[in-house]
C-alpha positions in Angstrom: 10.6 26.2 -8.4 7.2 26.6 -6.5 4.7 23.9 -6.3 2.4 26.1 -8.8 4.8 26.5 -11.5 5.2 22.3 -11.8 1.9 21.6 -11.9 -0.1 21.6 -14.8 -3.4 20.6 -13.6 -4.9 24.2 -13.1 -3.5 27.8 -11.8 -3.9 28.9 -8.6 -6.0 31.9 -10.0 -9.1 29.8 -10.3 -7.9 26.2 -8.6 -9.8 25.4 -5.7 -7.7 22.2 -3.8 -9.4 20.1 -1.0 -6.3 18.2 0.7 -7.1 15.2 2.8 -5.5 16.3 5.8 -4.6 13.0 8.4 -3.4 15.0 11.3 0.1 13.9 10.2 3.0 16.1 9.3 3.2 15.2 5.9 -0.9 16.4 4.8 -0.3 19.5 7.0 2.7 20.5 4.4 1.2 19.6 1.6 -1.7 22.2 2.9 1.0 24.7 3.8 2.5 24.4 0.1 -1.0 24.7 -1.5 -1.7 27.8 0.3 1.8 29.4 -0.3 1.1 28.7 -4.1 -2.0 31.0 -3.9 -4.5 28.4 -4.4 -7.6 28.2 -2.8 -7.3 26.0 0.0 -10.1 23.7 1.8 -9.0 20.6 3.9 -11.2 17.4 4.9 -10.5 14.8 7.7 -12.2 11.6 6.8 -13.4 9.4 9.7 -12.6 5.8 8.3 -12.7 3.7 11.3 -15.8 3.6 13.3 -14.9 0.7 15.7 -14.2 0.9 19.7 -10.2 0.4 20.2 -7.8 0.1 22.3 -5.7 3.4 23.6 -3.8 3.5 20.1 -1.9 6.1 17.9 -4.6 6.2 15.3 -7.2 7.4 17.4 -9.3 9.6 15.3 -10.2 12.3 18.0 -6.0 13.1 18.7 -5.7 13.4 15.1 -8.6 15.8 14.1 -7.8 18.1 16.6 -4.1 17.8 15.5 -6.1 18.4 11.9 -7.8 21.4 13.2 -4.9 23.6 14.4 -3.1 23.1 11.3 -5.4 24.5 9.4 -6.4 27.3 12.1 -2.7 28.1 11.7 -2.5 27.9 7.9 -5.8 29.9 7.7 -8.5 27.3 5.9 -11.7 25.4 6.1 -11.7 22.1 7.5 -14.7 19.8 7.5 -14.9 16.5 8.7 -16.9 13.8 7.1 -17.9 10.3 8.0 -16.2 7.9 5.5 -16.5 4.6 7.8 -19.3 2.6 5.9 -17.3 3.3 2.7 -13.8 2.0 4.4 -15.9 -0.7 5.8 -17.8 -2.2 2.8 -15.0 -1.4 0.5 -11.6 -2.0 2.5 -12.5 -4.1 5.6 -14.5 -6.4 4.5 -12.5 -7.7 1.5 -9.9 -7.6 4.2 -11.5 -10.1 6.5 -12.4 -12.5 3.7 -8.6 -12.6 1.8 -7.6 -13.7 5.4 -10.2 -16.5 5.7 -9.4 -17.7 2.5 -5.7 -17.6 4.2 -4.4 -14.3 1.6 -2.9 -11.5 3.4 -4.3 -8.4 1.8 -3.0 -4.7 1.8 -5.4 -2.3 3.1 -3.5 0.6 1.7 -3.8 -0.5 -1.7 -7.8 -1.0 -1.0 -8.0 2.5 1.0 -6.5 4.3 -1.8 -8.7 3.0 -4.2 -12.2 3.2 -2.3 -11.7 5.4 -0.1 -9.1 8.6 -0.8 -9.5 8.2 -4.6 -13.3 7.4 -5.0 -15.3 8.3 -1.9 -13.2 11.1 -0.7 -12.7 12.3 -4.0 -16.5 12.5 -4.9 -16.7 14.3 -1.4 -14.2 17.1 -2.7 -16.5 17.6 -5.5 -19.5 18.0 -4.3 -17.7 20.8 -1.9 -16.7 22.3 -5.4 -13.0 21.1 -5.1 -11.1 21.0 -9.1 -8.2 18.8 -7.4 -7.3 16.6 -4.7 -4.5 17.0 -2.7 -2.8 14.1 -0.3 0.5 13.8 1.1 1.2 10.6 -0.7 5.7 10.3 -1.8 4.6 10.1 -5.0 4.4 12.2 -8.5 2.4 13.0 -11.0 4.2 13.8 -14.7 2.2 14.8 -18.3 4.2 13.3 -20.8 1.5 13.9 -24.3 -1.8 13.4 -23.8 -0.5 10.8 -21.0 -0.4 11.1 -16.9 2.2 9.5 -15.4 2.9 8.2 -11.8 6.2 8.3 -10.5 8.0 7.4 -7.3 8.6 9.8 -5.3 11.8 11.6 -4.8 12.8 10.5 -1.6 13.2 6.5 -2.2 12.5 5.7 1.6 9.2 6.8 1.6 8.0 6.4 -1.9 4.6 5.5 -1.7 3.7 5.0 -5.6 3.6 0.8 -4.2 -0.1 1.6 -2.6 -0.7 3.9 -5.6 -0.8 1.9 -8.7 -4.6 1.5 -9.0 -4.9 4.8 -10.0 -6.1 5.6 -13.5 -6.2 8.9 -16.1 -9.2 10.1 -14.2 -7.8 10.1 -10.7 -4.3 11.1 -11.5 -6.3 13.9 -13.6 -8.1 15.2 -10.5 -4.7 15.0 -8.2 -1.6 16.3 -6.9 0.5 15.8 -4.9 2.6 18.9 -3.8 5.0 16.8 -1.4 6.4 14.2 -3.7 9.5 16.3 -4.7 10.7 16.4 -1.4 12.4 14.7 1.3 11.1 13.5 4.4 13.3 15.8 6.5 13.0 19.0 4.3 9.4 18.3 4.9 9.3 18.3 8.7 12.0 20.8 8.6 9.5 23.1 6.6 6.4 21.9 9.5 9.1 23.4 12.3 10.0 26.2 10.5 6.6 27.8 9.9 5.3 26.6 13.2 3.2 23.5 13.1 2.4 21.4 15.3 2.6 18.1 13.4 6.0 18.5 12.5 7.2 16.0 15.1 5.0 14.1 15.2 5.4 10.2 14.7 4.8 8.4 11.7 2.2 6.6 11.4 3.2 2.7 10.7 1.0 -0.7 10.5 -2.6 -1.0 9.6 -3.8 1.8 11.3 -7.7 0.4 12.2 -5.3 -1.6 14.5 -3.9 1.1 16.3 -1.6 -0.7 19.6 -3.2 -4.3 19.9 -1.6 -7.1 19.1 -2.5 -8.2 15.7 -3.6 -11.8 16.2 -5.9 -10.7 18.6 -7.5 -8.1 16.8 -8.0 -10.5 14.0 -9.7 -13.1 16.8 -12.4 -11.0 16.8 -13.4 -11.5 13.6 -12.1 -14.2 12.7 -12.1 -17.1 15.5 -9.1 -19.3 16.3 -9.2 -22.1 15.0 -6.0 -24.7 16.2 -4.3 -27.0 14.2 -1.4 -28.9 12.9 2.0 -27.2 12.4 4.0 -29.7 9.8 7.6 -29.6 8.4 8.3 -29.8 4.6 8.9 -33.4 5.6 5.1 -34.3 7.0 6.7 -34.2 10.7 4.4 -33.3 13.4 5.6 -30.4 15.0 3.2 -29.0 17.2 0.0 -26.8 17.0 -0.8 -23.4 15.5 -3.0 -21.2 16.7 -5.0 -20.6 13.4 -3.7 -20.8 9.7 -5.2 -17.6 8.9 -3.1 -15.6 12.0 0.0 -16.2 9.9 1.6 -15.2 6.6 4.2 -16.7 4.0 8.2 -15.7 5.5 6.9 -15.5 9.3 9.3 -16.7 11.8 7.2 -14.6 15.2 4.8 -16.8 17.5 5.6 -20.3 15.6 7.2 -21.3 19.1 8.6 -24.6 17.3 12.3 -25.5 18.6 14.1 -28.6 19.8 13.2 -30.6 17.0 14.1 -34.2 17.2 16.9 -34.5 14.2 16.8 -31.1 13.2 19.5 -28.9 13.2 19.5 -25.3 15.3 17.8 -22.7 13.3 14.7 -20.3 13.3 11.4 -22.2 11.8 9.6 -20.0 8.7 6.3 -20.0 7.3 6.7 -21.8 4.0 3.0 -22.9 3.7 -0.4 -22.5 4.3 -3.6 -24.4 4.1 -6.6 -23.3 5.1 -9.4 -26.2 4.1 -6.9 -29.2 6.3 -6.3 -26.2 8.5 -2.2 -26.7 8.4 0.6 -24.6 8.9 4.5 -26.5 7.0 7.3 -24.8 8.1 10.9 -25.1 7.4 14.1 -23.6 8.6 16.6 -21.5 7.0 15.5 -18.0 5.8 16.2 -19.0 2.1 14.4 -22.1 2.3 14.1 -23.4 -1.3 9.9 -23.4 -0.3 9.9 -19.9 0.2 11.7 -19.0 -3.3 9.5 -18.3 -6.5 10.9 -17.9 -10.2 7.3 -16.6 -11.3 3.6 -15.3 -10.1 0.2 -15.3 -11.3 -1.7 -11.7 -10.6 -5.3 -11.2 -10.9 -7.2 -7.8 -10.9 -4.4 -6.6 -12.5 -5.3 -2.5 -14.0 -2.7 0.0 -15.7 -2.2 3.8 -15.1 -2.0 4.5 -18.7 -5.4 3.1 -19.0 -4.5 0.4 -21.6 -2.2 -2.9 -21.3 1.1 -2.2 -22.6 2.6 -4.3 -25.5 3.3 -8.4 -24.3 5.7 -9.4 -23.1 7.1 -6.6 -21.1 10.4 -6.6 -19.7 10.4 -4.0 -16.6 10.6 -4.5 -12.6 8.8 -5.3 -9.9 7.9 -5.2 -6.4 6.1 -7.9 -4.4 6.0 -6.3 -1.2 6.5 -2.2 0.1 10.3 -1.4 0.3 11.6 -4.3 -1.7 14.4 -3.2 -4.2 13.1 -3.4 -7.9 13.2 -6.7 -9.2 13.6 -7.5 -12.9 11.5 -9.7 -15.0 9.1 -10.1 -18.0 5.5 -10.4 -17.7 3.4 -12.0 -20.1 -0.8 -11.6 -20.7 -2.5 -14.9 -19.4 -5.9 -13.0 -19.7 -7.5 -10.0 -19.3 -6.4 -8.5 -16.2 -4.8 -11.3 -15.4 -0.7 -11.6 -15.9 1.9 -14.0 -15.1 5.2 -12.2 -14.1 8.7 -14.1 -14.6 11.9 -13.0 -12.3 15.7 -13.2 -13.5 16.1 -14.1 -10.0 14.0 -16.2 -7.5 12.1 -14.2 -5.2 11.4 -14.7 -1.3 8.0 -15.2 0.5 5.9 -14.0 -2.5 2.5 -13.9 -0.7 -1.0 -14.8 -1.8 -2.8 -11.3 -1.5 -0.6 -8.9 -1.5 0.2 -6.6 -4.2 2.9 -7.1 -7.4 3.3 -3.9 -8.4 5.6 -3.0 -12.4 7.9 0.0 -12.7 9.8 1.2 -15.6 12.3 3.1 -13.9 11.0 5.8 -12.3 7.8 5.6 -13.5 4.7 3.1 -11.4 3.0 1.2 -14.4 0.5 -0.4 -12.5 -0.1 -3.9 -11.2 -2.2 -6.5 -9.9 -3.3 -8.9 -6.7 -1.0 -12.1 -6.3 -3.2 -15.0 -6.7 -0.5 -18.0 -7.6 3.5 -18.2 -7.2 4.9 -20.6 -9.4 8.8 -22.0 -8.5 9.1 -24.0 -12.3 11.9 -23.1 -14.1 11.9 -19.7 -16.3 10.3 -19.9 -19.6 13.0 -17.7 -21.9 10.8 -15.2 -24.4 12.3 -14.1 -27.3 10.5 -10.6 -28.4 10.4 -8.2 -25.4 9.0 -5.0 -24.6 11.8 -3.2 -22.7 10.9 -0.7 -20.3 13.4 -0.1 -18.6 
């Protein structure tokens, strides 16, 4: 089945699709599939970062050169748009503010919401595009008058977690050409068709940091404020470099060891107090202080555009690549929910996203505000979305 026959958005005969091309293999093959399906295809390279950094895999000059070569081979026009101001205002400013509060944000979620499916979508429409396409491993399905966001068919690459903020308007303007393919098949097709990006290494981590050490990068914007490291029972174990540089569950960079009266074993961050500038640590990967039965999330959005009926039994991820976890979701207020898990979850982190699923359907999600280790409450009637 061709890509054209699987999408209900528009037909190749009168469809202009603008591809967000990054210089990587996924967006390259997305453009290839659309071109093969007969669409009018153009490409846009988004320059999202404008600060000088050390040499690294996210240097935009190298990526735009690869994107240009791919577009020349596919015979599609390439435009470059500078969205660095939109990225700074909509993503990076929030990234810094969250870290300053002692939270751990996810810039990929914000980038999709504020840049790729907002600023880029607006730019694509100005170019006459009917749809935008990206190289995300996710799928869109129409069910009645609703569009559903589905997991990508490659479970190792599914990126629906980062796309949960998309609503009906964004999905109606979007297609994900490689969402039903395995990553290995994407690379094979790119090689068969002679695309320079076929063996290009995937970008990992936070793109604007490149190969710099995270703490060194963050210290440019949030200066170090050393403080005390305390055990869960209040013992002073040493000095940290700055509370904002650590996240829950972290073990690297603590330099805690040989504590009198403590057993041998790794120490993990279990708490952060920005006001007191104190870091709390404990021994053991699954120490009780790292486990939560419930969380409260704010800024909740639902892909369907309206909230489901509560209480809702579904599954959730509190971090990317986590296996789906059974839970019950209850409404707290408008755009605020509580998720109560069947089993305690490790290192649930304020600032990260919790994303809700019904099997392969991404329902929506929100930003984790509070983690709560209170015993689960039982609910008598739930809507089961599994």
